[in-house]
N, C-alpha and C positions, 0 to 999 in steps of 0.2 A: 572211291576207299583211298583213305590216306597210308603211308607207307607203314607207320605203325599197326594200321589194323590188318594190313595184309601180312607184315610181319608175324603178327599175333596169330592169325588163322594158320598161316603154315607152321609156326613153330607148335601150335597146339597139336596139328596133326601128326608131324615128325615126331613128337614125344611120346605118342600112343604106340605101344608094342604092336609092330606088325602092320601098322595104318599105313605107311609110305608103300611097302609091298601091296597092300590092297588096291591103294589108289592107284599104281602103275597096271596092277592087271585089271582093274576095271576100265582104265583108259585103252589097253590094248584090246580089250573084248569089244569095247563101242567101236574101235577103229575097224576091228575085223569085220564087225556085223555091217558097219557101213560098205567096206569093200565088197562084202558077199553080196549084198543088197545091191551094189553097182553092178556085178557079174550078172546077177538075175535078171537085170534091166536089159543084157544083151540076150539072154535067153528068152526072154518075154518077147523081145522083138525081133527075134532070130527070121522070123519069117519076111522080115521086111529089111532088105540090105540098107535103104534109105534110112530108117529108124536107127538101126545100129551105129551108121555113120553120125546121124544126130547125137545119139547117145554117148559117142566117142569125143566128137568134135566140140560140143558146148562144155562139157566138164574141163576136158583139156585146154581149151583157150582160156576158160576161166581161171585155171590153175598158172597158167604162164601169166597171164595178166596180174594176177594178185600178187604172183612172186616178184616181178617186176616193180609193181607199185609199193611193196615191201621194203624192197632194197632201195627204193627212191626216198621212201619216208624216213628210213632209218631210226625209227624209235626204240628207245632202251625197253628192256623188259623189266617188270618189277623188280625181279631178283637182282639186276644189275643197278637200277637206281638206288633201291633202298638196301643194297648189301646184303642178301640174306640167301640160304640155301632153298632152292624150290623143293616141294615134296616128291616132284616127279623130275629125275634127274636130267639137267640140261645144260650145256655150255656154250650154247648159241648166243651171240652176242647181235644186240639191236633186232630188227624185224619182228617188232612186236605187233605192230599195227597194218594189216588187219590180222586177226587169226587165221591161219591157214588151213588148219584144222577145222576149223567152225565152217571157214568158206567152203572147203571141200565137201564137207557133209551135207552143207546147205545146197550147194549146186547141184549135188546128186538128187538129193530132196526134191528141189526145184523140176529138175527134170523128169524124175519119177510122178509128179504131180501132173504134169501134163498127159502122160499116158496111163497112169492108174493112181488117182486122188488119194485112195486110202493108204496105199503104201507110201506115197510123198508125205500123209499125214504122220504116220508113224515115223519116218525118218526125220520129220522136223523134231519130234518129241526126243529122239535121240541126239539131234544137233543140240537141243538145248541143254541135255546131260552133259555134253561134251563142253560146251560152253561153259556152263556151271564149275566144271571139273578143271577146266584150264584156268579160270580166276582163283579158286579155292588153292589151287597148289602152286600159287605164285608165278605161273607163266605167263600170264595175260592181264590187262585190265579190263574191267567191265566195257569199255568203249572198244577195245580191239574186238571182243568176242559178236557184240553187238554189230558193231560195222560187218565183221566178216559173214556174220549170219543173213543180215540183209542184203549184202551184196552178192553172196553165194545164192540166195532164192531168187533174188530178182535176176540174176544172170542165168541160172536154170530155167525160170520159166519163161522171160522173155526170148532167151537165146534158143530155146527149143521151138517156141510157137513162131520166132521169125524163121526159122528153118524149115517148118513144115509149111 
């Protein structure tokens, strides 16, 4: 998407009465849902200390890896590059690639897929919603969320399988 396209989308959302607040609430709900399902992963694996450790180590190492990667990549966010106000308030500079929100949701989905595929599939759908939201709110580019989703899913699935 071009800067004009992103600016136009975010402007049209911001100019609708109450829309920015609804987008912020939806973002928070999706985040809480992912975190809640992550906690449920521990409950699901409570009989196996080893599976609980896997459920902790795989997402945690992925989160650290993607945080370092983002710092090194240092890509500007759309609202920085094109000088507009994002729909969801954010003042972070750089750290656009890859999306850590999407990565985190996807790594949890990938971990769930190994233990319980149906829940993992549901989390992939939630991850897709988060990705769409991050783009249309002007916080990330499409390539940020696609990379975050693919990297997170791969890290979650392969990391869990390797540790088992």
